[in-house]
C-alpha positions, 0 to 999 in steps of 0.5 A: 314418707316415714323417714321424712317425719323423723328427719327433723330430729337429726342434728344438722351438719355443715361440711360434715360438722354437726351444728348442734353446739351452735343451736345450743349457743344461739339462745344466749344471743337473745339475752341482753348484754350487761350494762352499768345501769340497773334497767336499760330497756323494757326487754331487760326489765322483762328478763329480770322479772322473769328470772326473779319469778323463776328463782322464787318458784324454784327456791320456795321448797328449799331451805337456805342451804339449797339457795346455793343452787339458785344460779345453776337451777335458774340458768338451766331453767332459762336455757331449757325454756329458750331452746324448747321455744326456739325449736317451735319455729319453722326450719329450726332444730330442737336439741332437747329432742335428743335423749343424749343431751337430756341425759347429759344434763340430768345425770350430772345434776342428779349425781351432784344432789346425791353426793351432796346428801351422802357427804352432808347427811349420809344417814338421812340420805340412806334412810330414804331407801327403807321406810320407817316401820317396814316389816322385817321380811320385806326389808331386802325387797324394799331396799332393792325397789327403792334403790332401783327407783333412785337410780332411774331418776336421771333416766326418767328426767331425760326420757320425759323431756325427750318424749314430750317434745318429740311427740309434740313435734311429730303431731305438728308435722303430721297435721301440717302435712294433712292440711297441705294434702287436703287443701286442693281436695277438700278445702273445708276439711283443710281449714278445720285441720288448720285450726286444729294445727293452730290450737296444737301449736299453742298447746305445744308452746305451753308444753315446752314451758311446762316441761322445762319447769318440771325438769328443773323442779324435779331436780330441786326436789331431789336436792331438797331430799339431800340437804 
């Protein structure tokens, strides 16, 4: 029984070929194809409005130098948002529950922001490792602490996204299993559990959107420190 709860987090395979790449490419099918006209239908209008809203929210704390990252950050936000929401559908697989994938997204982008700061303003970037006015005896310890906190940023990004989505999927499966088991035994309790399951599903939809936003927002804040 315990193994069946975690089977949903294993990458599906067909003839020994993992289908995780197919599940990652599927959200792109939901995006409308480009057209010569500015507005083709209501769906494209909604997509343009959502893209503009996301770009505006992400670019607000950045200066003009950081606006070069608008396409990368907005695309990443839309990618994570669609994958997280599609993973809530029945009989689907959520690639963002895999720590390896989240680290593959977090580490290169974090490293790019760090290298950008070291190239453009090395003194200011290294100055974050030592707060101003630090007593001399505490300088070695603070440098080690700040360096450690800097290096674990990509790990924190990946673990945060993985843990939140994994916990939500496990809770949904546990409560749905309890609802099914209690239906022939105690129907009243089963109906109450089903209502809790509905509320939890709505909460998980909000968590899927919030976690995608937090992931990209933290990357934009790291970028702001280095430009």
